[in-house]
C-alpha positions in Angstrom: -7.1 -98.9 72.3 -4.3 -100.7 71.2 -2.2 -99.5 74.0 -4.8 -99.1 76.2 -6.1 -102.7 76.1 -2.6 -104.0 75.9 -2.5 -101.8 79.6 -5.2 -103.7 80.5 -4.5 -106.9 80.0 -0.6 -106.2 81.7 -2.0 -105.0 85.2 -4.7 -107.8 85.1 -1.2 -110.4 84.8 0.2 -108.3 87.6 -2.2 -108.3 90.0 -3.3 -111.7 89.7 0.6 -112.9 89.8 1.2 -111.9 92.9 -1.5 -113.7 94.6 -0.4 -115.8 97.0 -2.0 -119.7 97.8 -2.3 -119.9 101.1 -3.9 -123.3 101.4 -0.3 -125.0 100.8 1.1 -123.5 104.1 1.8 -125.1 106.8 0.6 -124.9 110.6 2.9 -122.8 111.1 3.5 -120.6 108.4 -0.3 -120.0 109.1 -0.4 -118.9 112.3 2.6 -117.3 112.4 1.3 -114.7 108.9 -1.7 -114.6 110.8 -4.5 -116.4 109.5 -6.7 -119.6 110.6 -6.1 -122.7 110.5 -8.4 -125.5 110.6 -9.6 -129.0 109.9 -11.9 -130.2 107.2 -13.3 -133.6 106.6 -13.6 -133.8 103.0 -14.5 -137.0 101.2 -12.2 -138.5 98.5 -13.8 -139.4 95.2 -11.3 -142.3 94.8 -11.9 -145.0 98.1 -14.9 -142.9 98.7 -14.0 -142.6 102.8 -13.6 -139.2 104.1 -10.2 -137.8 105.5 -9.2 -135.4 107.3 -7.8 -132.7 105.3 -5.9 -129.2 107.0 -5.8 -126.2 105.1 -5.4 -122.3 105.9 -8.0 -120.1 105.4 -8.7 -116.5 105.9 -9.9 -114.7 108.7 
């Protein structure tokens, strides 16, 4: 039972560590890797004004 728990937790950590954070890609990297690049209007809660954020998303 200990071995099974250890194996499952190791696999979980391995696969979570392999995920990519595509939201940090630049415009060129995003388009080059086949993702969708778009501009989003978001509220900045510190200033109370809307700002335009550029993000890379899945297609």
